[in-house]
N, C-alpha and C positions, 0 to 999 in steps of 0.2 A: 501493498500499499504506501504513497507516494505524503511524503509531508511537507508540509510549508517549513518545515525548518535544514529538505533537501535543498531548496531551489541558490543557496548562497554557494552551493558544492560546484551543484552544474553552470551556477555561472563560472566557477573559477574554471570547470571542465571546458566552458566554452573558451576566453581565453590562452587554455594549456591547447586546445584545439588548433586557435588559427597559428597559433606561434609555429604551431608543427608542420599547418600545411604552406605555411610561407618560405617555412625553414627547405620547403623540398625542395627537389630538380626537378626543372622542365621533363622528364624523361619517366617520374615516377607515378605514370598515370593513375597505378593503380591505387597504390596508398593514398594519392592524392583524392580519387576519388572514397575511398572506404572512411577517409578522412570526414567528408564533406558531406557524405549520408549520415555517422554519426553528427556532425553539429548538425543539420534540418533537421534530424531528432533530442535532440538537447535542443535545442531554439525550442523549438513546437510544444516541449512537454514544458520551458520557464512557460510559457506564453497561456496556455491551455494552466496549469494551476496557477500561476497566478492570480488570474479570473475566476476560477473557480475559490478558494481562496482569499482573494483581497479583501477578507470582514473584518478580521481581527487583526488583532497590533502585531505588524513586526516591525522590528527597524536594523539596521543597523549600521551600526559606528567601527569608522573607517580613521583609522588615522596616520599622520603623516610627521616625519621633525621629530626635535630630540630624543624622544623617547622610541625609536623604533628606527630596528635596526633594516633596512632592504623590503620586505615583505613576507620576516622569518622568521621574527620577534619581536617585540614590546616590554618593557621595562612593566614590573610586576605590579608596584609598587601605586606606579604613572596607571596602569588600565585598572588596577582595585578604586583609587580614586576619583577614577574620570567613569567607571560606571555606578557610582557609586553615587555620586553628583547627579548624573543624568537623572540616576531614580529618585533622590528627590526633588527633583526637578518638577516631574512626572504628576509624585505624588501627590509634594505640594497646589498643583496643579491645576489636579480631579477635585483637591476637596476647592477651591476657587470656587471649581464650576457647581459642586456640590452644597456652599457654604457653610463647607467642615472646620474651616480651619482658622482656630481661635488666633490674637492677637499674639501668644503664644501655647506652651505644655505637646507631647507629642501626638500624631498623629493613629491613629488608632480605628477600628472598628472595620464597616464593607469601605469608607475609602481605602486603608489600607487592601483589601484584598482587591477593589474592580482595577489600583493604579500599579500592581506587582506583577513586574517580570521575570520570566527566564532566562538564563544563558542557556542556549539554548546551539550554539554552533560558531565556529571562528571563519570572520567573512576574509577574504584574497582580494590583492586587487594592490592595497596597501597593506595593514595589520589592524583587525579589528573582532569586532565580536555582532554575533546574532542576539539580539533582545525580542521575546515571545511575548504574549500573555500567554497562560497556562493551558500549553498542546493540547491536557486532556479535555479541555471545554468542548461541547457542543458544538458544534456549527452556528452561525447567522444568517438570516438573511437579510440585513443590514450589518452598515458599520457598527462595532463597537465603540461602548464610549471612550477605550483607552483607545485605537484608533483614532479617534478626534483627538483626544487628548494629543499623541503625538503628532498630528499638522502643526494643532495650537502650537504648539511649543518649538518647531521645526519653522515653523510664521515667525515667533518671535525673536529667536536666536539669529533670525535673516533681519529682522526691523532694527535690531541692534546692533547689524553691524552696517548697514546698509542705507538704512534711512537719513536724507540732509535733518540738518542739528535743527532745522524750524519742526517737523515729521517729526524726530525724536523728541521734542520736546509734549508734544500732545499725546505722543503715544507713550510717555513713561509712568503721564499722569491717569492711568486707567491700570496699572500693576500692582498689586498688590505688595505690600513691605516685606512681608517672611518673604513669597517668590521672589524677590528682586533681587533678595538676598544669597538665593539661592544658585541663580543663574548671575549672582557676580562674581561668588566659588569658580563656577564652571569659565566664565572668562579671567578668572584670576589665575587658572591651570593653566588654561591652556599657555599664557602668556611665560608664567615661572615655567614649564616645559618647551617653551619652544616647537612646542606642538600644533597640527593644524588636523580638520576634520573633517570627517564627510561623512553627510545622515543620509540613509536607501532609504525609504520608505513612502506606503503606495505607489509602488514603482515608479518613484520620481528618485534622482538624485542632488543635492544638493553642495555644493562644494564651499568652504570656508577658507578660503586662504589665509597666509598669514597675517596680511592688511588688511584685512574684514575685521580680523579676531586681534590684530591692535584696535581695531578703531568705537572696538565694543570694548575690549578693558581700558580706553581712556574714559570709554567715556558711561561707567558704571561704576568708577572711580573719584568722577567728577562728581556726582550723582548722592542727591542723599534723600530719601526719601522717608518719614515720618508720619502715623495714625496718633489718630485721637479717636475713641470711640465717644458720642454724646448722646445724652436721651432729654429731646424737647418736646413741649408742649403748644400745642395750637388748632388748628385750622389747617387743612387743606386746599390747596385753593389747584391742582392741576396734577394729574396722571396720565401717562400715554407708555401703558405695555410694548406697542410695536414701537415706539420709538424712544424709551426706556427712561421716558427722561419726568422728572418730579417737580413740584410748586409747592412751598409749605410755610406759613402767616408764621410765629409764634405770638401768645398773648401779651408779649411784650415791645412786637410791631419791628419783629426782627426777620427777614425773608432770608431761606433757604429753598434755592435751585438745583439741580444737578441730577445723577442716574439713579436706575434704581442696579441695587446690588442683583447678579446672578443669582443667588438663591431665592433672592424674593418674590425675581419678576417671573421665576418657576411661578412659587405656589401662586401668585397674584394671575396669571393664565389658568393654573387647574382653577381657580374660582372662580374665574368669568366663564370655564367649562362646564359649571355647576350653577351657573342660573345670579352668582354671588362678586354685585361691582360694590368697591369705592365710592363713597358718595362724598360728591366733592362739596365745602362749605363747611362741613362735619369737623367738631371736634375729635382728635386723633396724640396719641401718645407715642413721637416715633420715636426710632429708635437709630443713631444715622457717624458718618465716617467719617470724618476729617482728614483729607490727605493731603498732605503738604509734600511736597517737589523741590530742590534746586537742586541745579547747578552750578558750582563754581562763584561767582560776584553776578550774576543773573537773577531777578526776580521771584524773588519766591513765588510758587501759582499753590492753592488751596483748591481742591476741591472737595463735594458733599458726595455722599453714598448714603440709598437709603436703607436699612437693614429689615427696620419691619415699623409694622403702621398695628397701633390695640385702640381700640377705637374707646373716647373718651363720654364722660356723662352731657350731655348738655348745658346744665348748666356747672360743670367742673372749669371753670377757667381761670387757675390758680398756675401760674407760670412754674415750670421745674426750675432748678438752681441751674439748667445748663442751658436756662435759655434767654441769658443775657450777657454771655462770653463771648459772642460776636461782634462786629459793627453792622449794622443796615444795611442791606440791599436789597433797596429796593429798585434797582435800573435794574437787575434782575426778573423783577418779574414783570415788567413796565407792558412789554410785550405776551405775554406768555398768554394763549388761550387752546381752550384743549378742541386735539382731534386738528388742531393747526398743520 
C-alpha cells in the first residue's frame, strides 16, 4: 500500500534518475529506455498519490548552509532545535485559531492533539525532514485544520521575509504576541546558524534564501509587541462578522474600534446560524485585547481586538475600572455604519 511518507523518497529517486539519464552515452539506448520508463512510472505515482493524499498536512523542511554537509548530513543540535521551533509555531498558530492561546502558560489538550506533527522521513535535495500529521488518522474529504495552519505559517514566514516596510507595519499588528515570539526564535536560529530553508507543502516549494531570512531577522529584532487584556462596559455600536470589525462606546464615552478575534468571530457565526444576533445599542461587558506594536524609532501603533461580549441589564450603566484608561477616539466611529 502506498503511503504519503513515500512521496519524498520517490522525489529523491526522480532526481537520481535524471542524473543517471544525463550521464548515459548516446549509444546506451536500452539503458536510457529503461530509465525513462521508470521515470515516467515514478512521476505518475507522485502525481496521482499527491492528489489522493492532499487533504492531510505533510510538510518538508529542507535546510542548506552552515549546519548542512552537502546533502549527506546535518548538525543534530540544529536539526532538533529547528524542528522544535517549527512545531512550536504550528502549535501556537493552532491555539490562536481556536482562541485557546492565553497570554502565558503551557498549551495543552485538544490544541496539542490537533497541531502535533510526526517525523516520518528524511527529505533529500538539500537535507531535511518530512513532518506529517498522524499517519494512522483516517482519510478526509476536505483539507484538515492542520494543513490549513501549515499554509498560513508558510505565508507568514514569506511575509516576514518579503513585505515592504509599510506592508510589514500593517501585517505585524495582526500577529499574536506569543506567536510573534516563536517566529522571532525561528529567524534567530536561522541567522545564528547561517542556515537557509526551503519549505515544501501542498505541492508548492518556497525558497527562503540568506537575503530573505536576514531581512526577517532584522525586522523581528527591531519589533516589539506588547499586549494587555481589559474589561470595559458600554454600548455596542456595530459589529460586522464578515468584515471582522466592531465599534463600542463605554459609559465613560470612550470609543473603541478594532477587529474581532478569530475565536469570537467563530462563536458569533455559529450564533447567527442558530438565529441569535447581538443587538446594537444594548449594554454589554466587553473583553478586549490591546496590542501595541513598535519598530525602532517609529511611533507605536495600538490595535484593539474583541475577545468576548456579555449582555448587561438595561439599567446597569456602572463603568468598569478599565473604561477610562485610554484617550477618547470619537473620530474612529464617525463614519461607521453597520453593513456599509
